[in-house]
Every structure is written in structure tokens, then in C-alpha cells.
C-alpha positions in Angstrom: -0.1 -0.2 0.4 1.3 3.3 -1.0 0.7 6.8 1.2 0.3 10.4 1.1 0.1 12.9 3.2 -3.2 15.6 3.1 -5.5 17.6 5.1 -8.5 16.6 6.7 -11.2 19.6 6.8 -13.6 19.1 9.9 -16.5 17.3 7.7 -13.7 14.2 6.9 -13.1 15.3 3.3 -9.2 15.0 2.4 -8.5 18.8 0.7 -6.3 17.6 -2.3 -4.7 20.5 -3.4 -2.5 19.9 0.4 -1.6 16.9 -0.2 2.4 15.8 0.1 5.0 12.6 0.0 5.8 14.1 3.4 3.8 15.2 6.5 6.4 18.3 6.5 5.5 19.0 3.3 2.5 18.8 3.6 2.7 21.5 6.5 4.6 24.4 4.2 1.4 23.5 1.8 0.0 25.1 4.8 1.4 28.2 6.4 1.1 31.2 4.2 4.7 32.9 5.2 7.5 30.9 3.4 9.9 28.8 5.3 13.9 27.9 4.3 13.6 23.9 4.3 17.0 23.9 4.8 16.8 25.7 8.5 13.4 23.9 8.9 15.8 20.6 9.3 19.2 21.7 11.0 17.5 24.4 13.3 15.5 23.3 16.1 14.1 26.4 17.1 13.0 28.1 13.5 11.5 24.4 13.3 9.3 24.9 16.3 8.0 28.9 15.2 7.0 26.2 12.5 5.6 24.0 14.0 3.2 26.3 15.7 1.8 28.5 12.6 1.3 24.8 11.4 -0.9 24.3 14.4 -2.6 28.0 15.0 -3.6 27.7 10.9 -5.2 23.5 11.8 -6.3 24.8 14.3 -8.1 27.9 13.2 -9.3 25.9 10.2 -10.4 22.7 12.0 -8.3 20.9 10.1 -6.0 17.9 10.5 -2.6 16.5 8.6 -3.9 12.9 8.1 -1.8 9.5 6.3 -4.5 8.9 3.4 -3.7 5.4 2.0 -4.5 4.0 -1.3 -4.6 0.3 -2.3 -2.0 -0.3 -5.1 -3.8 -2.5 -7.8 -3.1 -6.1 -8.0 -2.6 -5.4 -12.0 0.6 -2.8 -11.3 1.2 -5.4 -8.0 2.3 -8.6 -11.2 4.1 -6.5 -12.6 6.9 -4.9 -10.7 7.2 -8.5 -8.9 7.7 -10.2 -12.5 11.3 -11.7 -13.0 13.9 -9.7 -15.1 13.4 -11.7 -18.3 9.7 -11.5 -18.7 9.1 -14.9 -18.6 5.4 -15.5 -16.4 6.7 -18.7 -16.0 8.9 -19.9 -12.5 12.8 -20.3 -12.9 12.8 -23.8 -12.4 10.5 -24.5 -15.6 12.4 -21.8 -17.5 15.4 -23.9 -17.6 14.2 -27.6 -17.9 12.1 -25.9 -21.6 16.1 -24.6 -22.0 17.7 -28.2 -21.7 14.9 -29.4 -23.9 15.6 -27.7 -26.8 19.1 -28.1 -26.8 20.5 -31.1 -28.5 21.9 -33.8 -26.3 25.6 -34.7 -26.7 26.0 -38.6 -26.1 28.2 -39.3 -23.2 32.2 -39.9 -23.8 33.1 -43.2 -24.9 29.8 -43.5 -26.8 29.9 -44.0 -30.1 27.8 -40.4 -31.8 24.0 -42.1 -32.8 24.5 -40.8 -36.9 28.2 -42.2 -37.3 
């Protein structure tokens, strides 16, 4: 299952404009003032200011940041699991099928059948 982070309003609707890959990125979309992403990662005090601003806006609008899970279709999952060769047969069957196509060499010391 893949998931994204989004804002859900007080009626339970997910707001599509406020979706991102992480909670942090959703917070950046929620606040009107631009925050420096690098400073948010390295400065605890700057991150506290950002967290307070996000919390204040979420409380005022009665929103929540939530994780939205979406199911990956079975067809898409099968594509990712296919072996590199592209064959859908198990590897053990591929080997046996390959051996059947090759001509059999006679054991050493035995004359060939065509001689």
C-alpha cells in the first residue's frame, strides 16, 4: 500500500490542494509565509516556530494532517513482481524448457548415433 499525507477538514473531506509525500511538506503548503526548508531541518528553534504556525492554522480552520492510504491495483503489483526476463513461468520451468531444446551430447566414449 502506498500512502500520501493530506489535510482533512472538519467534515472528513481530504483537501487535494494540500497533499504531499510527507507531513513536513504538507505543513509547508498550509502556512502562508514561506519557510526555509534547510533551516527547518537544521534549526530546532526555527522548526518550533514553524510547528506553532502550522498548529495555529490547523486549529483555526479545524483541519488535521492525516496519512491517506491508497490501494495499489493487483495488476500493477504483478508488473513489479515479474522476473527480469519477462517470462511468467517459474524459473525452474524455464531451465527445464531450455534443456529440452538443446541437442543432447552423447556421454564420452560412446559413439554418436549418426556415425
